[in-house]
Backbone as numpy.savetxt, mean C-alpha at the origin, in Angstrom:
# Nx Ny Nz CAx CAy CAz Cx Cy Cz
8.69 14.40 -27.53 9.54 13.53 -27.40 8.07 12.56 -28.14
8.72 11.82 -29.01 7.79 10.55 -30.33 8.15 8.59 -30.24
7.22 8.45 -29.82 7.49 6.99 -29.33 6.74 6.17 -30.36
7.31 5.38 -30.81 5.92 4.75 -32.00 5.31 3.80 -31.10
4.47 2.94 -31.42 3.58 2.27 -30.69 4.10 0.90 -30.52
5.16 0.14 -31.19 5.78 -1.01 -30.73 6.41 -0.48 -29.78
7.30 0.83 -29.45 7.79 1.07 -28.27 7.29 1.48 -27.04
6.60 1.66 -27.45 5.01 2.19 -25.90 4.40 0.63 -25.43
4.49 -0.26 -26.66 4.00 -1.47 -26.15 5.35 -2.20 -25.58
6.64 -1.93 -26.02 7.36 -2.83 -25.16 7.84 -2.29 -23.99
8.11 -1.00 -23.60 8.41 -0.07 -22.62 6.87 -0.64 -21.64
5.78 -0.56 -21.88 4.77 -1.09 -20.96 4.62 -2.37 -20.47
5.25 -3.42 -21.46 5.48 -4.73 -20.94 6.41 -4.83 -19.97
7.34 -4.01 -20.15 8.81 -4.60 -19.48 8.12 -3.89 -17.90
7.75 -2.43 -18.12 6.84 -1.95 -16.50 5.78 -3.07 -15.86
5.19 -3.22 -16.56 4.10 -4.46 -16.00 4.97 -5.59 -15.38
5.68 -6.12 -16.07 6.65 -6.79 -15.54 7.52 -6.67 -14.10
8.18 -5.40 -14.43 8.84 -5.45 -12.80 7.34 -4.97 -12.24
6.29 -4.41 -12.28 5.46 -4.28 -11.06 4.83 -5.70 -10.63
4.40 -6.61 -11.65 4.36 -8.30 -10.69 5.62 -8.68 -10.15
6.74 -8.49 -10.55 7.56 -8.47 -9.45 8.00 -8.02 -8.22
7.46 -6.53 -8.17 7.63 -6.16 -6.99 6.40 -6.69 -6.36
5.23 -6.83 -6.60 4.00 -7.25 -5.84 4.66 -8.63 -5.66
4.81 -9.06 -6.21 5.41 -10.75 -5.76 6.12 -10.45 -4.42
7.24 -9.39 -4.53 8.37 -8.92 -3.68 7.57 -9.07 -2.07
6.77 -7.58 -2.14 5.73 -7.30 -1.14 4.83 -8.31 -0.75
4.39 -9.22 -1.43 4.26 -9.94 -0.60 4.54 -10.90 0.36
6.02 -11.74 0.03 6.97 -12.54 -0.13 7.38 -11.74 2.09
7.76 -10.32 1.42 8.16 -9.91 2.72 7.32 -9.80 3.79
6.31 -9.53 3.53 5.09 -9.80 4.46 4.83 -11.01 5.21
5.05 -12.17 3.85 4.85 -13.65 4.70 6.14 -13.78 5.49
7.64 -13.08 4.82 8.28 -13.90 5.48 8.19 -13.12 7.31
8.10 -11.73 7.42 7.83 -11.11 8.67 6.37 -11.48 9.90
5.64 -11.89 8.65 4.51 -12.90 10.02 4.84 -13.44 10.97
3.80 -13.22 12.06 3.89 -14.35 13.18 3.45 -16.13 12.64
4.35 -16.55 12.91 3.85 -18.26 13.20 4.50 -18.51 14.65
3.71 -18.96 15.26 3.96 -19.56 16.72 4.89 -20.92 16.26
5.59 -21.62 15.41 6.82 -22.41 15.12 7.57 -22.21 14.21
6.92 -21.35 13.10 8.49 -20.83 12.09 8.79 -19.78 12.34
8.08 -18.60 12.99 8.33 -17.36 13.38 7.90 -16.98 14.45
8.28 -17.40 15.69 7.75 -16.82 17.24 8.10 -15.19 16.98
8.90 -14.54 16.59 9.71 -13.30 16.76 8.74 -12.62 15.81
7.99 -13.22 15.21 6.98 -12.46 13.95 6.14 -11.06 14.13
5.67 -10.41 13.27 4.73 -9.44 13.54 3.61 -9.82 12.91
2.60 -9.49 13.94 1.02 -9.96 13.91 0.70 -9.52 12.37
-0.11 -10.40 11.72 -1.39 -9.80 10.58 -1.91 -8.31 10.78
-2.00 -8.28 11.76 -2.49 -6.60 12.04 -1.71 -5.43 11.62
-0.82 -5.98 12.29 0.45 -4.85 12.49 0.90 -4.77 11.34
1.33 -5.76 10.82 1.95 -5.45 9.12 0.95 -5.05 8.16
0.03 -5.23 8.15 -1.35 -4.51 7.52 -0.76 -2.48 7.58
-1.11 -2.49 9.23 -0.86 -1.48 9.35 0.63 -0.87 8.89
1.68 -1.31 9.12 2.86 -1.01 8.56 2.98 -0.83 6.96
2.13 -2.00 6.46 2.30 -1.54 4.59 1.30 -0.41 4.50
0.37 0.15 5.01 -0.38 1.38 4.83 0.59 2.34 5.13
1.53 2.03 6.42 1.72 3.37 6.46 3.40 3.63 5.67
3.96 2.51 5.23 4.72 2.51 4.21 4.47 3.28 2.72
2.81 3.09 2.32 2.64 3.46 1.10 2.22 5.17 1.08
1.57 5.40 2.27 1.84 6.65 2.76 3.49 7.33 2.61
4.23 6.77 3.16 5.39 7.52 3.04 5.83 7.47 1.86
6.02 6.66 1.37 6.19 6.64 -0.16 5.31 7.52 -1.22
4.61 7.32 -1.46 3.58 8.68 -1.72 3.69 10.48 -1.23
4.01 10.14 -0.13 4.17 11.76 0.39 2.79 12.03 0.43
1.85 11.56 0.79 1.00 12.42 0.61 -0.04 11.95 2.02
0.60 11.89 3.23 -0.07 11.94 4.56 -0.42 12.84 4.98
-0.28 14.63 5.01 -1.10 15.75 4.94 -2.66 15.04 4.07
-2.23 15.10 3.14 -3.89 14.76 2.09 -4.27 13.78 3.00
-3.92 12.64 3.28 -4.73 11.52 3.53 -5.55 11.90 4.84
-4.85 12.57 5.41 -5.26 12.74 7.34 -6.40 13.79 7.37
-6.17 14.92 6.16 -7.56 15.56 5.87 -8.50 14.99 5.40
-8.00 14.48 4.23 -9.22 14.05 3.41 -10.21 12.94 4.55
-9.58 11.96 5.65 -10.41 11.32 6.92 -10.63 12.10 7.62
-10.14 13.11 8.18 -10.93 14.16 8.90 -12.33 14.43 8.41
-12.14 15.47 7.12 -13.40 15.40 6.60 -13.89 14.76 6.85
-13.67 13.28 6.20 -15.26 11.80 6.23 -15.66 12.39 7.93
-14.96 12.08 8.60 -14.79 11.86 10.23 -15.82 12.85 10.80
-15.81 14.13 10.02 -16.62 15.41 10.37 -17.98 15.24 9.70
-17.73 14.65 8.63 -18.91 14.95 7.88 -20.24 13.48 8.73
-19.42 12.51 9.03 -20.11 11.62 9.41 -20.55 12.15 10.70
-20.01 12.66 11.70 -20.72 13.22 12.83 -21.77 14.26 12.54
-21.54 15.26 11.36 -22.62 15.89 11.19 -23.98 14.86 11.02
-24.19 14.01 10.05 -24.72 13.30 9.54 -25.52 12.44 10.45
-24.65 11.71 11.37 -25.19 10.79 12.45 -25.83 11.34 13.55
-25.32 12.62 13.78 -25.31 13.66 15.26 -24.28 12.26 16.28
-23.13 12.06 16.09 -22.53 11.13 16.46 -22.33 11.60 18.25
-21.54 13.02 18.28 -21.13 13.12 19.21 -22.99 13.41 20.07
């Protein structure tokens, strides 16, 4: 498949624009879900929103096992180097 520089540019502009829109949408849904005593007393704490967003990324990327294994290795190395246990 051959693509010209102009076609590449145009496609990248479109994708980058979509990415910006999606980033704004993600921020907005987090803001909408956030707990506020007056505006949204049934809302979710900032801490839980952060955890939910991270879990959603794991699910979207389908890399839970890889991330879990990497974290396990880091913790194992930390314990080894610091004599934590």
